[in-house]
C-alpha positions in Angstrom: 113.1 44.1 44.5 112.2 41.1 42.4 109.2 41.2 40.1 108.6 44.9 40.8 107.0 44.1 44.2 107.3 47.0 46.6 107.2 45.3 50.0 107.1 48.6 51.9 103.9 49.6 50.1 102.4 46.1 50.7 103.3 46.3 54.4 101.7 49.7 54.8 98.5 48.5 53.1 98.5 45.4 55.3 99.0 47.3 58.5 96.0 49.6 57.8 93.7 46.9 56.3 90.8 45.3 58.0 90.8 41.5 58.6 89.3 40.5 55.2 91.7 42.8 53.4 94.7 41.4 55.3 93.6 37.9 54.2 93.2 39.0 50.6 96.6 40.7 50.6 98.4 37.7 52.2 96.8 35.1 49.9 97.0 37.0 46.6 100.4 38.8 46.8 103.1 37.1 44.7 106.8 37.6 44.5 107.5 38.0 48.2 110.3 36.1 50.0 109.6 33.7 52.8 110.9 36.3 55.3 108.5 39.0 53.9 105.6 36.7 54.3 106.7 35.9 57.8 106.8 39.7 58.5 103.2 40.1 57.3 102.2 37.1 59.4 103.6 38.7 62.5 101.2 41.6 62.0 98.2 39.4 61.5 95.8 39.1 64.5 96.6 35.8 66.1 93.1 35.1 67.2 92.0 35.0 63.5 94.8 32.7 62.2 92.1 30.0 61.6 90.5 32.3 59.0 93.8 32.8 57.2 94.4 29.0 57.2 91.0 28.4 55.7 91.6 31.0 53.0 94.9 29.4 52.1 93.5 25.9 51.7 
């Protein structure tokens, strides 16, 4: 995978992370494709999307 990013490891960490850790992983991970970011986003709790949006701005 490009830039040495192991998406399967990131995905496992993301799945078991609490909300704040999910936000940190999503906003600080580099080297993922658009599809990989979308896959993480599908695992994000929809009721907290506003927090993720604020973190990204």
